[in-house]
Backbone of each chain as ProteinMPNN parsed JSONL, in Angstrom:
{"seq_chain_A": "AQKITQTQPGMFVQEKEAVTLDCTYDTSDQSYGLFWYKQPSSGEMIFLIYQGSYDEQNATEGRYSLNFQKARKSANLVISASQLGDSAMYFCAMREGWLYQAGTALIFGKGTTLSVSS", "coords_chain_A": {"N_chain_A": [[29.927, 12.569, -6.578], [30.066, 9.094, -7.244], [27.36, 6.971, -6.527], [27.122, 4.238, -6.702], [29.627, 1.984, -7.37], [31.198, 0.057, -9.71], [33.979, -1.558, -10.31], [35.102, -3.295, -12.104], [35.247, -3.581, -15.401], [35.173, -5.777, -17.103], [34.997, -9.308, -16.713], [36.479, -12.539, -16.712], [35.893, -15.973, -16.752], [36.117, -19.516, -16.219], [33.938, -22.25, -16.979], [32.23, -23.72, -14.228], [33.81, -22.597, -12.329], [33.983, -20.373, -9.494], [32.956, -16.948, -9.215], [33.513, -13.548, -8.347], [31.847, -10.532, -8.363], [32.46, -7.168, -8.049], [31.132, -4.568, -5.962], [30.769, -1.409, -4.699], [29.287, 0.991, -2.512], [27.81, 4.187, -1.757], [26.379, 5.89, 0.762], [24.589, 7.849, 3.158], [22.425, 7.134, 4.485], [20.718, 5.103, 6.921], [18.936, 3.145, 6.39], [18.646, 1.144, 3.666], [18.608, -0.54, 0.483], [20.102, -3.157, -1.401], [20.693, -4.359, -4.647], [21.068, -6.803, -7.241], [21.237, -7.128, -10.738], [20.889, -8.94, -13.789], [21.835, -8.708, -17.154], [21.418, -10.229, -20.024], [22.657, -10.824, -23.406], [20.405, -10.551, -24.924], [19.049, -8.462, -23.848], [17.091, -8.044, -21.807], [16.315, -7.096, -18.416], [17.095, -8.759, -15.542], [16.148, -9.551, -12.333], [18.206, -10.561, -9.66], [19.067, -10.806, -6.882], [18.628, -9.622, -3.517], [19.539, -7.459, -0.826], [18.914, -6.212, 2.322], [19.718, -3.356, 4.343], [19.551, -3.84, 7.022], [19.588, -6.502, 7.247], [20.952, -9.301, 8.746], [22.144, -11.59, 7.868], [23.914, -12.753, 4.995], [22.442, -12.491, 1.779], [21.121, -15.176, -0.172], [20.482, -16.856, -3.25], [19.938, -19.578, -4.771], [22.55, -20.287, -6.927], [23.592, -17.824, -6.535], [25.017, -15.478, -4.343], [25.197, -12.837, -1.982], [27.763, -10.99, -0.849], [27.851, -9.183, 1.781], [29.286, -6.468, 3.204], [29.02, -4.328, 5.519], [30.439, -2.312, 6.919], [32.491, -1.769, 5.192], [31.066, -0.895, 3.111], [30.39, -2.511, 0.921], [29.022, -4.736, -1.51], [29.252, -7.38, -2.799], [28.667, -9.581, -5.533], [28.51, -13.038, -5.633], [28.953, -15.704, -7.724], [28.51, -19.031, -7.816], [29.989, -21.961, -9.225], [30.099, -21.365, -12.167], [28.209, -21.019, -15.205], [27.794, -21.4, -18.777], [25.622, -19.907, -19.551], [25.658, -17.835, -17.8], [27.035, -15.757, -18.83], [26.949, -12.379, -19.333], [25.886, -8.947, -18.768], [26.257, -7.466, -15.604], [24.578, -5.696, -13.13], [24.883, -3.685, -10.291], [22.806, -2.215, -7.836], [21.233, 0.348, -5.847], [18.83, 1.246, -3.396], [17.97, 3.992, -1.554], [16.901, 4.791, 1.753], [14.633, 3.109, 1.862], [12.672, 2.293, 3.571], [10.829, 4.252, 4.173], [10.433, 6.086, 2.168], [8.444, 7.168, -0.379], [8.163, 5.909, -3.657], [10.875, 5.69, -4.181], [13.616, 5.413, -6.299], [15.834, 3.089, -7.983], [19.37, 3.332, -7.928], [21.832, 2.854, -10.246], [24.906, 1.059, -10.858], [27.626, 1.116, -13.297], [27.99, -1.302, -14.43], [29.243, -4.666, -14.973], [30.787, -6.754, -17.262], [30.464, -10.132, -17.659], [32.157, -12.928, -18.808], [31.868, -16.251, -19.583], [33.666, -19.127, -20.2], [34.09, -22.276, -21.895]], "CA_chain_A": [[30.526, 11.247, -6.336], [29.197, 7.995, -7.649], [26.708, 6.268, -5.437], [27.408, 2.815, -6.892], [30.847, 1.821, -8.151], [31.584, -1.291, -10.141], [35.311, -1.237, -10.834], [35.542, -4.297, -13.075], [34.457, -3.488, -16.632], [34.99, -7.112, -17.656], [35.544, -10.438, -15.959], [36.513, -13.754, -17.501], [35.943, -17.132, -15.871], [35.797, -20.781, -16.894], [32.798, -22.988, -16.436], [32.329, -24.407, -12.941], [34.544, -21.791, -11.361], [33.241, -19.308, -8.818], [33.409, -15.606, -9.596], [32.994, -12.46, -7.508], [31.705, -9.236, -9.024], [32.572, -6.183, -6.976], [30.228, -3.422, -5.919], [30.812, -0.581, -3.506], [28.209, 1.975, -2.539], [28.009, 5.357, -0.918], [25.144, 6.458, 1.274], [24.59, 8.238, 4.567], [21.206, 6.597, 5.082], [20.842, 3.862, 7.688], [18.059, 2.176, 5.737], [18.819, 1.086, 2.217], [18.568, -1.879, -0.085], [21.071, -3.402, -2.472], [20.136, -5.286, -5.625], [21.853, -7.168, -8.408], [20.486, -7.493, -11.925], [21.623, -9.549, -14.898], [21.328, -8.342, -18.475], [22.041, -11.021, -21.097], [22.781, -10.118, -24.686], [19.057, -10.302, -25.451], [18.691, -7.119, -23.412], [16.167, -7.859, -20.68], [16.889, -6.909, -17.082], [16.613, -9.855, -14.698], [16.489, -9.388, -10.928], [18.883, -11.747, -9.127], [19.201, -10.964, -5.436], [18.406, -8.397, -2.74], [20.043, -7.417, 0.553], [18.537, -5.029, 3.074], [20.822, -2.885, 5.187], [19.406, -4.378, 8.375], [19.654, -7.968, 7.219], [22.207, -9.733, 9.389], [22.75, -12.671, 7.096], [24.076, -12.508, 3.565], [21.374, -13.071, 0.967], [21.474, -16.22, -1.137], [19.428, -17.301, -4.149], [20.517, -20.612, -5.623], [23.999, -20.155, -7.103], [23.976, -16.434, -6.274], [25.036, -14.993, -2.973], [25.64, -11.46, -1.878], [28.726, -10.824, 0.24], [27.532, -7.844, 2.279], [30.189, -5.994, 4.248], [28.424, -3.014, 5.761], [31.442, -1.325, 7.323], [33.263, -1.432, 3.994], [30.106, -0.457, 2.093], [30.515, -3.327, -0.278], [27.932, -5.695, -1.724], [29.752, -8.147, -3.94], [27.888, -10.733, -5.984], [29.286, -14.257, -5.836], [28.283, -16.739, -8.508], [29.241, -20.289, -7.656], [29.875, -22.924, -10.324], [29.638, -20.597, -13.337], [27.709, -21.734, -16.385], [27.89, -20.58, -19.991], [24.479, -18.994, -19.56], [25.894, -16.696, -16.897], [27.657, -14.68, -19.597], [25.984, -11.281, -19.351], [26.266, -7.752, -18.023], [25.679, -7.501, -14.261], [24.452, -4.372, -12.539], [24.6, -3.487, -8.883], [21.928, -1.059, -7.672], [20.899, 0.68, -4.461], [17.71, 2.119, -3.068], [18.202, 4.632, -0.269], [15.731, 5.167, 2.544], [13.515, 2.366, 1.305], [11.621, 1.991, 4.529], [9.823, 5.288, 4.371], [10.309, 7.043, 1.074], [7.589, 6.718, -1.47], [8.628, 6.064, -5.031], [12.334, 5.775, -4.306], [14.102, 4.65, -7.443], [17.131, 2.44, -7.863], [20.54, 3.959, -8.533], [22.595, 1.745, -10.817], [26.283, 1.164, -11.273], [27.812, 1.077, -14.746], [27.929, -2.679, -14.879], [30.411, -5.521, -15.224], [30.501, -7.799, -18.245], [31.029, -11.431, -17.298], [32.255, -13.895, -19.911], [32.143, -17.599, -19.099], [34.123, -19.962, -21.314], [34.077, -23.733, -21.621]], "C_chain_A": [[29.539, 10.168, -6.738], [28.631, 7.318, -6.425], [27.013, 4.764, -5.5], [28.621, 2.701, -7.803], [31.092, 0.356, -8.438], [32.894, -1.108, -10.9], [35.786, -2.19, -11.918], [34.704, -4.172, -14.35], [34.174, -4.872, -17.213], [35.658, -8.151, -16.782], [35.456, -11.682, -16.837], [36.69, -14.938, -16.558], [35.63, -18.387, -16.685], [34.604, -21.43, -16.21], [33.176, -23.688, -15.143], [33.17, -23.658, -11.918], [33.588, -20.802, -10.681], [33.813, -17.959, -9.239], [32.759, -14.589, -8.668], [32.997, -11.173, -8.311], [31.608, -8.167, -7.944], [31.566, -5.052, -7.114], [30.475, -2.685, -4.612], [29.776, 0.524, -3.64], [28.516, 3.102, -1.558], [26.65, 5.901, -0.513], [25.332, 6.853, 2.729], [23.322, 7.753, 5.266], [21.51, 5.333, 5.875], [20.015, 2.748, 7.052], [18.262, 2.238, 4.236], [18.756, -0.368, 1.767], [19.548, -1.986, -1.239], [20.557, -4.534, -3.362], [21.185, -5.615, -6.681], [20.906, -7.604, -9.525], [21.441, -8.075, -12.963], [20.993, -9.085, -16.196], [22.047, -9.168, -19.536], [22.045, -10.237, -22.403], [21.428, -9.835, -25.326], [18.463, -9.001, -24.905], [17.774, -6.982, -22.218], [16.921, -7.742, -19.366], [16.251, -7.928, -16.14], [17.076, -9.623, -13.274], [17.089, -10.68, -10.395], [18.741, -11.878, -7.618], [19.092, -9.603, -4.771], [18.971, -8.558, -1.33], [19.586, -6.123, 1.206], [19.638, -4.639, 4.047], [20.738, -3.438, 6.599], [19.464, -5.904, 8.423], [20.998, -8.422, 7.774], [22.909, -10.831, 8.61], [22.882, -12.24, 5.64], [22.972, -13.204, 2.788], [21.925, -14.151, 0.042], [20.243, -16.568, -1.96], [20.051, -18.308, -5.1], [22.028, -20.461, -5.706], [24.511, -18.742, -6.827], [23.994, -16.174, -4.776], [25.594, -13.581, -2.976], [26.529, -11.347, -0.653], [28.636, -9.376, 0.72], [28.473, -7.503, 3.425], [29.847, -4.54, 4.499], [29.463, -1.963, 6.091], [32.283, -0.878, 6.13], [32.389, -0.883, 2.886], [30.328, -1.201, 0.791], [29.418, -4.385, -0.32], [28.277, -6.529, -2.951], [28.846, -9.326, -4.264], [28.837, -11.912, -6.22], [28.435, -15.247, -6.613], [29.111, -18.01, -8.359], [29.031, -21.138, -8.9], [29.316, -22.271, -11.59], [29.199, -21.516, -14.468], [27.808, -20.795, -17.588], [26.778, -19.546, -20.047], [24.614, -17.824, -18.597], [26.568, -15.532, -17.613], [26.639, -13.578, -19.827], [26.633, -10.05, -18.738], [25.548, -7.837, -16.681], [25.715, -6.099, -13.66], [24.16, -4.482, -11.053], [23.76, -2.223, -8.757], [21.576, -0.864, -6.209], [19.636, 1.518, -4.412], [17.974, 2.683, -1.687], [16.873, 4.885, 0.422], [14.494, 4.397, 2.184], [12.396, 2.147, 2.306], [10.513, 3.038, 4.548], [9.632, 6.226, 3.196], [9.485, 6.469, -0.06], [8.285, 6.903, -2.799], [10.123, 6.093, -5.199], [12.825, 4.853, -5.405], [15.404, 3.954, -7.1], [18.187, 3.278, -8.562], [21.444, 2.835, -8.975], [24.064, 2.088, -10.984], [26.391, 1.027, -12.785], [27.894, -0.328, -15.298], [29.279, -3.343, -15.057], [29.992, -6.582, -16.221], [31.218, -9.077, -17.83], [31.016, -12.339, -18.523], [32.67, -15.232, -19.327], [32.516, -18.464, -20.293], [34.147, -21.429, -20.899], [35.488, -24.294, -21.56]], "O_chain_A": [[28.328, 10.323, -6.584], [29.318, 7.118, -5.423], [27.144, 4.106, -4.467], [28.632, 3.269, -8.895], [31.181, -0.471, -7.53], [32.909, -0.565, -12.005], [36.782, -1.912, -12.586], [33.556, -4.617, -14.37], [33.092, -5.124, -17.745], [36.717, -7.924, -16.197], [34.505, -11.863, -17.597], [37.541, -14.908, -15.669], [34.957, -18.32, -17.713], [34.314, -21.19, -15.038], [34.293, -24.182, -14.985], [33.23, -24.058, -10.755], [32.539, -20.45, -11.22], [34.991, -17.842, -9.574], [31.609, -14.745, -8.258], [34.02, -10.774, -8.868], [30.777, -8.253, -7.041], [31.203, -4.638, -8.215], [30.396, -3.28, -3.537], [29.433, 0.938, -4.747], [29.357, 2.978, -0.668], [25.865, 6.325, -1.362], [26.14, 6.26, 3.445], [23.157, 7.932, 6.472], [22.434, 4.587, 5.549], [20.348, 1.568, 7.16], [18.066, 3.285, 3.618], [18.84, -1.294, 2.574], [19.787, -1.018, -1.962], [20.05, -5.542, -2.87], [22.069, -4.81, -6.973], [19.934, -8.327, -9.308], [22.626, -7.746, -13.004], [19.77, -9.067, -16.33], [23.173, -8.84, -19.91], [21.507, -9.133, -22.488], [21.324, -8.96, -26.187], [17.479, -8.495, -25.445], [17.68, -5.892, -21.653], [18.04, -8.24, -19.234], [15.033, -7.955, -15.964], [18.277, -9.51, -13.028], [16.56, -11.764, -10.639], [18.343, -12.931, -7.12], [19.414, -8.573, -5.364], [18.895, -9.628, -0.725], [19.852, -5.042, 0.681], [20.396, -5.488, 4.516], [21.747, -3.5, 7.301], [19.398, -6.512, 9.491], [22.051, -7.976, 7.319], [24.128, -10.979, 8.689], [22.072, -11.468, 5.126], [22.606, -14.342, 3.08], [23.046, -14.052, -0.458], [19.119, -16.579, -1.458], [20.627, -17.93, -6.121], [22.716, -20.5, -4.686], [25.715, -18.491, -6.878], [23.1, -16.596, -4.043], [26.358, -13.192, -3.859], [26.077, -11.588, 0.466], [29.252, -8.474, 0.153], [28.466, -8.151, 4.471], [30.313, -3.641, 3.799], [29.382, -0.838, 5.599], [32.732, 0.267, 6.075], [32.888, -0.455, 1.845], [30.436, -0.61, -0.284], [28.954, -4.86, 0.716], [27.659, -6.39, -4.007], [28.323, -9.985, -3.365], [29.839, -11.785, -6.923], [27.325, -15.585, -6.2], [30.281, -18.045, -8.738], [27.994, -21.034, -9.555], [28.208, -22.582, -12.026], [29.725, -22.612, -14.662], [27.894, -19.575, -17.444], [26.979, -18.436, -20.539], [23.774, -16.924, -18.584], [26.663, -14.437, -17.06], [25.595, -13.803, -20.439], [27.765, -10.095, -18.256], [24.383, -8.228, -16.616], [26.739, -5.416, -13.681], [23.312, -5.261, -10.618], [23.977, -1.26, -9.493], [21.618, -1.81, -5.423], [19.401, 2.378, -5.261], [18.181, 1.923, -0.741], [15.858, 5.156, -0.221], [13.398, 4.958, 2.193], [11.271, 1.841, 1.91], [9.376, 2.73, 4.904], [8.748, 7.082, 3.23], [9.802, 5.419, -0.618], [8.92, 7.929, -3.041], [10.611, 6.482, -6.26], [12.493, 3.668, -5.439], [15.999, 4.203, -6.051], [17.954, 3.852, -9.626], [21.79, 1.959, -8.183], [24.429, 3.24, -11.22], [25.389, 0.844, -13.475], [27.87, -0.52, -16.514], [30.303, -2.691, -15.26], [28.963, -7.236, -16.049], [32.438, -9.091, -17.67], [29.99, -12.495, -19.186], [33.698, -15.336, -18.658], [31.779, -18.53, -21.276], [34.214, -21.764, -19.717], [35.666, -25.492, -21.34]]}, "seq_chain_B": "DAGITQSPRHKVTETGTPVTLRCHQTENHRYMYWYRQDPGHGLRLIHYSYGVKDTDKGEVSDGYSVSRSKTEDFLLTLESATSSQTSVYFCAIRDSNNSPLHFGNGTRLTVT", "coords_chain_B": {"N_chain_B": [[6.471, -13.843, -14.712], [6.565, -10.284, -14.524], [3.83, -8.325, -15.689], [4.58, -6.324, -17.998], [4.573, -4.168, -20.68], [6.26, -2.654, -23.275], [5.997, -0.165, -25.763], [6.75, 1.539, -28.823], [8.88, -1.295, -29.721], [11.09, -0.787, -31.196], [12.291, 2.228, -32.649], [12.844, 4.652, -35.108], [13.572, 7.982, -35.562], [13.409, 11.447, -36.58], [15.571, 14.216, -35.872], [14.22, 16.765, -33.85], [11.557, 16.027, -33.96], [8.572, 15.139, -32.13], [8.302, 12.427, -29.807], [6.651, 9.643, -28.441], [6.812, 7.228, -25.97], [5.441, 4.228, -24.744], [4.467, 2.64, -21.741], [2.955, -0.128, -20.412], [1.249, -1.746, -17.834], [0.048, -4.693, -16.226], [-0.19, -5.279, -13.627], [-1.172, -3.655, -11.678], [0.479, -2.076, -10.109], [1.786, 0.465, -7.993], [4.056, 2.086, -8.368], [5.969, 3.431, -11.007], [8.565, 3.635, -13.458], [10.866, 5.366, -15.611], [13.792, 4.633, -17.294], [16.943, 5.305, -18.916], [19.357, 3.614, -20.893], [22.717, 3.707, -21.556], [25.841, 3.057, -23.138], [28.555, 2.689, -20.908], [27.335, 4.179, -18.975], [25.49, 2.823, -17.479], [22.227, 2.397, -16.093], [20.096, 5.137, -16.039], [17.92, 7.24, -14.236], [15.013, 8.737, -15.538], [12.318, 9.799, -15.224], [9.803, 9.276, -12.71], [6.859, 7.704, -11.32], [4.497, 7.823, -8.697], [1.888, 7.31, -8.46], [-1.394, 7.77, -9.95], [-1.326, 10.59, -11.897], [0.711, 11.566, -10.321], [3.929, 12.454, -10.488], [7.519, 12.607, -10.792], [10.783, 14.12, -11.196], [13.777, 12.586, -12.434], [17.284, 11.832, -12.519], [18.129, 12.527, -15.142], [16.249, 14.265, -16.553], [15.87, 16.384, -18.317], [14.466, 17.547, -21.325], [12.581, 15.613, -21.489], [9.227, 14.545, -20.827], [6.527, 13.265, -18.811], [3.526, 11.34, -18.41], [0.779, 10.155, -16.491], [-2.154, 8.977, -16.573], [-3.713, 6.867, -16.012], [-3.574, 4.009, -13.85], [-2.334, 1.858, -15.116], [-0.835, 2.805, -17.291], [2.08, 4.507, -18.365], [3.492, 7.164, -19.8], [6.18, 8.286, -21.77], [7.481, 11.187, -23.093], [9.404, 12.628, -25.606], [10.019, 15.785, -26.196], [11.122, 17.254, -28.303], [12.985, 15.578, -30.237], [16.451, 14.777, -29.899], [19.77, 13.95, -31.091], [21.272, 13.093, -28.95], [19.504, 11.768, -27.422], [19.246, 9.302, -28.435], [19.039, 6.019, -27.501], [18.533, 3.2, -25.29], [15.48, 2.629, -23.853], [14.045, 1.894, -20.786], [11.226, 0.757, -19.065], [10.021, 0.387, -15.754], [8.507, -1.308, -12.957], [7.205, -1.428, -9.584], [5.869, -2.858, -6.541], [5.954, -2.446, -3.772], [7.79, -0.989, -1.016], [10.138, -2.499, -0.401], [10.484, -4.194, -2.48], [11.885, -5.537, -5.534], [12.647, -3.757, -8.614], [10.819, -4.466, -11.534], [11.409, -4.996, -14.886], [10.442, -3.822, -18.146], [10.88, -4.943, -21.577], [12.294, -3.074, -22.977], [12.829, -0.225, -25.161], [14.284, 0.514, -28.154], [15.532, 3.431, -29.259], [16.317, 5.46, -31.964], [17.636, 8.467, -32.967], [17.896, 10.391, -35.739]], "CA_chain_B": [[7.024, -12.574, -15.168], [5.713, -9.119, -14.351], [3.179, -7.958, -16.938], [4.966, -4.997, -18.464], [4.742, -4.115, -22.122], [6.712, -1.375, -23.797], [5.792, 0.003, -27.197], [7.182, 0.434, -29.682], [10.133, -1.935, -29.307], [12.14, -0.091, -31.934], [11.796, 3.402, -33.367], [13.802, 5.582, -35.689], [12.887, 9.248, -35.769], [14.305, 12.524, -36.982], [15.81, 15.299, -34.916], [13.208, 17.812, -33.799], [10.188, 15.498, -33.918], [8.164, 14.604, -30.832], [8.19, 10.969, -29.748], [6.062, 9.136, -27.199], [6.985, 5.81, -25.667], [4.383, 3.793, -23.834], [4.674, 1.523, -20.829], [1.668, -0.629, -19.947], [1.39, -2.83, -16.87], [-1.196, -5.374, -15.844], [0.011, -5.717, -12.239], [-1.789, -2.683, -10.769], [1.502, -1.569, -9.198], [1.693, 1.908, -7.783], [5.238, 2.842, -8.79], [6.465, 3.17, -12.357], [9.814, 4.364, -13.687], [11.518, 5.35, -16.921], [15.256, 4.723, -17.281], [17.628, 5.131, -20.176], [20.611, 2.879, -20.773], [23.725, 4.094, -22.528], [27.137, 2.424, -22.846], [29.408, 3.419, -19.988], [26.564, 4.934, -17.979], [24.513, 2.013, -16.773], [20.86, 2.874, -16.242], [19.869, 6.415, -15.364], [16.494, 7.515, -14.061], [14.509, 9.915, -16.244], [11.166, 10.233, -14.437], [9.075, 8.198, -12.089], [5.498, 8.013, -10.89], [4.079, 7.11, -7.486], [0.445, 7.177, -8.503], [-2.015, 8.465, -11.069], [-1.063, 12.033, -11.947], [1.824, 11.918, -9.432], [5.196, 12.12, -11.126], [8.644, 13.422, -10.338], [11.939, 14.058, -12.08], [14.954, 11.835, -12.055], [18.619, 12.389, -12.744], [18.346, 13.015, -16.507], [14.892, 14.559, -16.993], [15.796, 17.471, -19.305], [14.073, 17.13, -22.665], [11.569, 14.559, -21.37], [8.079, 14.735, -19.955], [5.79, 12.025, -18.598], [2.143, 11.464, -17.955], [0.165, 8.92, -15.987], [-3.58, 9.259, -16.381], [-4.293, 5.618, -15.505], [-2.582, 3.216, -13.125], [-1.626, 0.9, -15.956], [-0.059, 3.395, -18.38], [3.042, 5.566, -18.044], [3.991, 7.606, -21.098], [7.379, 9.125, -21.814], [7.498, 11.985, -24.307], [10.54, 13.458, -25.966], [9.276, 16.901, -26.773], [11.772, 17.54, -29.579], [14.059, 14.589, -30.119], [17.809, 15.134, -30.296], [20.608, 12.77, -31.287], [21.75, 12.644, -27.639], [18.462, 10.935, -26.832], [19.38, 7.939, -28.939], [19.293, 5.224, -26.303], [17.553, 2.165, -24.987], [14.63, 3.112, -22.769], [13.402, 0.832, -20.015], [10.197, 1.036, -18.077], [10.059, -0.56, -14.634], [7.434, -1.168, -11.981], [7.336, -2.182, -8.341], [4.624, -2.757, -5.798], [6.11, -1.997, -2.392], [9.074, -0.336, -0.801], [11.319, -3.348, -0.389], [10.472, -5.15, -3.585], [12.757, -5.093, -6.62], [12.025, -3.277, -9.843], [10.66, -5.407, -12.641], [11.604, -4.194, -16.08], [9.98, -4.199, -19.47], [11.931, -5.42, -22.472], [13.046, -1.957, -23.517], [12.564, 0.371, -26.472], [15.506, 1.055, -28.748], [15.189, 4.642, -29.996], [17.408, 6.081, -32.721], [17.283, 9.796, -33.467], [18.854, 10.671, -36.818]], "C_chain_B": [[6.023, -11.444, -14.959], [5.135, -8.723, -15.691], [3.48, -6.534, -17.332], [5.208, -5.066, -19.957], [5.176, -2.725, -22.519], [6.438, -1.324, -25.295], [6.179, 1.408, -27.621], [8.451, -0.22, -29.144], [11.333, -1.282, -29.989], [11.512, 1.108, -32.615], [12.972, 4.207, -33.866], [13.038, 6.863, -35.996], [13.908, 10.317, -36.117], [14.431, 13.573, -35.887], [14.697, 16.343, -35.009], [11.778, 17.32, -33.736], [9.843, 15.049, -32.503], [7.997, 13.088, -30.912], [7.565, 10.594, -28.414], [6.269, 7.641, -27.105], [5.959, 5.432, -24.603], [4.838, 2.611, -22.993], [3.315, 1.133, -20.259], [1.894, -1.791, -19.002], [0.028, -3.414, -16.533], [-1.175, -5.792, -14.376], [-0.665, -4.808, -11.214], [-0.793, -2.15, -9.726], [1.475, -0.059, -9.164], [2.834, 2.668, -8.441], [5.684, 2.425, -10.181], [7.622, 4.115, -12.647], [10.184, 4.312, -15.169], [13.019, 5.56, -16.712], [15.74, 4.751, -18.726], [18.956, 4.433, -19.923], [21.529, 3.255, -21.912], [25.043, 3.437, -22.156], [27.981, 3.311, -21.937], [28.68, 4.205, -18.925], [25.63, 4.063, -17.157], [23.114, 2.513, -17.079], [20.694, 4.147, -15.426], [18.391, 6.754, -15.381], [16.101, 8.81, -14.76], [13.379, 10.568, -15.437], [10.583, 9.018, -13.736], [7.702, 8.672, -11.641], [5.163, 7.186, -9.662], [2.564, 7.057, -7.366], [-0.09, 7.928, -9.705], [-1.842, 9.976, -10.873], [0.044, 12.498, -10.988], [3.128, 11.461, -10.056], [6.291, 13.023, -10.583], [9.827, 13.184, -11.245], [13.028, 13.171, -11.511], [16.217, 12.581, -12.426], [18.786, 13.066, -14.104], [17.023, 13.375, -17.157], [14.805, 15.641, -18.085], [15.46, 16.924, -20.687], [13.003, 16.054, -22.681], [10.402, 15.036, -20.503], [7.341, 13.405, -19.854], [4.354, 12.349, -18.24], [1.645, 10.1, -17.503], [-1.278, 9.229, -15.626], [-4.331, 8.033, -15.876], [-3.197, 4.832, -14.808], [-1.723, 2.407, -14.073], [-0.721, 1.51, -17.016], [0.829, 4.548, -17.908], [3.715, 5.945, -19.359], [5.202, 8.512, -20.927], [7.395, 9.861, -23.145], [8.804, 12.76, -24.432], [9.949, 14.614, -26.759], [9.816, 17.286, -28.152], [13.057, 16.72, -29.602], [15.395, 15.14, -30.617], [18.645, 13.86, -30.407], [21.123, 12.222, -29.953], [20.713, 11.803, -26.907], [18.362, 9.562, -27.494], [19.825, 7.046, -27.791], [18.335, 4.035, -26.287], [16.792, 2.62, -23.746], [13.925, 1.932, -22.108], [12.348, 1.426, -19.092], [10.315, -0.013, -16.974], [8.908, -0.273, -13.69], [7.842, -1.828, -10.676], [6.11, -1.936, -7.493], [4.795, -2.243, -4.379], [7.55, -1.568, -2.172], [10.269, -1.274, -0.859], [11.281, -4.418, -1.468], [11.357, -4.638, -4.714], [11.961, -4.453, -7.747], [11.923, -4.444, -10.823], [10.608, -4.584, -13.926], [10.837, -4.733, -17.281], [11.168, -4.574, -20.344], [12.685, -4.31, -23.19], [12.554, -1.497, -24.878], [13.872, 0.953, -26.979], [15.109, 2.216, -29.637], [16.436, 5.203, -30.669], [16.903, 7.406, -33.275], [18.334, 10.201, -34.487], [18.853, 12.158, -37.176]], "O_chain_B": [[4.822, -11.6, -15.177], [5.824, -8.764, -16.71], [2.705, -5.628, -17.026], [5.956, -5.916, -20.44], [4.544, -1.734, -22.151], [6.624, -2.312, -26.006], [5.966, 2.364, -26.876], [9.034, 0.282, -28.183], [12.433, -1.232, -29.439], [10.38, 1.051, -33.096], [13.957, 4.418, -33.158], [11.977, 6.826, -36.621], [15.113, 10.119, -35.969], [13.517, 13.783, -35.089], [14.29, 16.747, -36.099], [10.867, 18.109, -33.483], [10.724, 14.625, -31.756], [7.604, 12.543, -31.944], [7.91, 11.162, -27.378], [5.949, 6.888, -28.025], [5.657, 6.206, -23.695], [5.51, 1.702, -23.482], [2.61, 1.967, -19.691], [2.64, -2.718, -19.319], [-0.993, -2.727, -16.553], [-2.028, -6.56, -13.93], [-0.727, -5.138, -10.029], [-1.177, -1.818, -8.604], [1.184, 0.605, -10.159], [2.634, 3.746, -9.0], [5.767, 1.239, -10.498], [7.662, 5.243, -12.155], [9.864, 3.358, -15.878], [13.455, 6.509, -16.06], [15.054, 4.291, -19.638], [19.595, 4.627, -18.889], [21.17, 3.14, -23.084], [25.335, 3.276, -20.971], [28.109, 4.515, -22.159], [29.306, 4.829, -18.069], [25.028, 4.557, -16.204], [22.84, 2.992, -18.179], [21.104, 4.216, -14.267], [17.703, 6.585, -16.388], [16.756, 9.841, -14.605], [13.473, 11.725, -15.027], [10.84, 7.878, -14.122], [7.421, 9.869, -11.59], [5.495, 6.003, -9.585], [2.027, 6.789, -6.291], [0.648, 8.631, -10.394], [-2.172, 10.536, -9.828], [0.284, 13.699, -10.86], [3.411, 10.267, -10.15], [6.019, 14.068, -9.992], [9.886, 12.19, -11.969], [13.181, 13.023, -10.298], [16.214, 13.796, -12.62], [19.499, 14.063, -14.216], [16.699, 12.839, -18.217], [13.756, 15.789, -18.712], [16.078, 15.97, -21.161], [12.562, 15.625, -23.747], [10.577, 15.825, -19.573], [7.506, 12.528, -20.701], [4.018, 13.46, -17.831], [2.022, 9.057, -18.036], [-1.579, 9.681, -14.522], [-5.449, 8.144, -15.374], [-2.02, 4.974, -15.14], [-0.516, 2.278, -13.865], [0.096, 0.794, -17.596], [0.398, 5.431, -17.166], [4.424, 5.136, -19.956], [5.237, 9.382, -20.057], [7.33, 9.237, -24.204], [9.244, 13.443, -23.507], [9.441, 14.427, -27.864], [9.047, 17.605, -29.058], [14.081, 17.126, -29.053], [15.461, 15.864, -31.61], [18.268, 12.815, -29.876], [21.382, 11.025, -29.834], [21.018, 11.193, -25.882], [17.494, 8.76, -27.148], [20.865, 7.287, -27.177], [17.462, 3.893, -27.142], [17.389, 2.951, -22.722], [13.304, 1.098, -22.766], [12.559, 2.447, -18.438], [10.667, -1.162, -17.236], [8.397, 0.845, -13.625], [8.723, -2.688, -10.658], [5.395, -0.951, -7.68], [3.864, -1.656, -3.829], [8.412, -1.76, -3.03], [11.331, -0.869, -1.331], [11.972, -5.433, -1.37], [11.56, -3.43, -4.84], [10.741, -4.598, -7.815], [12.818, -5.283, -10.92], [9.864, -3.609, -14.032], [10.614, -5.937, -17.41], [12.317, -4.528, -19.904], [13.624, -4.586, -23.937], [11.953, -2.256, -25.639], [14.492, 1.784, -26.316], [14.432, 2.028, -30.647], [17.471, 5.395, -30.031], [15.882, 7.462, -33.959], [19.512, 10.34, -34.158], [19.595, 12.58, -38.063]]}, "name": "protein", "num_of_chains": 2, "seq": "AQKITQTQPGMFVQEKEAVTLDCTYDTSDQSYGLFWYKQPSSGEMIFLIYQGSYDEQNATEGRYSLNFQKARKSANLVISASQLGDSAMYFCAMREGWLYQAGTALIFGKGTTLSVSSDAGITQSPRHKVTETGTPVTLRCHQTENHRYMYWYRQDPGHGLRLIHYSYGVKDTDKGEVSDGYSVSRSKTEDFLLTLESATSSQTSVYFCAIRDSNNSPLHFGNGTRLTVT"}
């Protein structure tokens, strides 16, 4: 079974609109971390936002927020007021057992392509 | 930006030849990772390292080996390249358990 599921292969939005990119995860660990990365067409991987499983408040970083619903095992990325430069591939990722496991890697979803038009 | 350099940035090689990709960091971070990115698969972990000479396998380790003789360098070797190893390879580093991975700019490898 997939650990990270991103069901939207592509999303289209107009400038200044808000957009939600979906991410669901599967883990039996109590301690885990959730991450979102952006990959523009130039190819680099850019870290956007992080949410720990014990964090009670949803993470926010500027125009990015993470809508964390623990019971539903979802960690959706919300981008407010989209800009043309937001056009990119977005990856959701999870680290399990991050509090105590050395070297734990990130498990990535397959990504969602976001296209922002003017 | 995290100081991570991958080399080469692009490489074309023939089936059956050995290939080594290099990841160099200037951050003195303990953990280093190699991922490959393929369309429809996202990023998949090949190998990772949690210290000098300490490495472990990831999800797609067959056909790959790694070495880490110094903190700053993590080498990925394709022992005998195959066309299925045509991919973009990313190196990543992190310093502590709850910090994000920081990625290099990737190496585009084509095996003909």
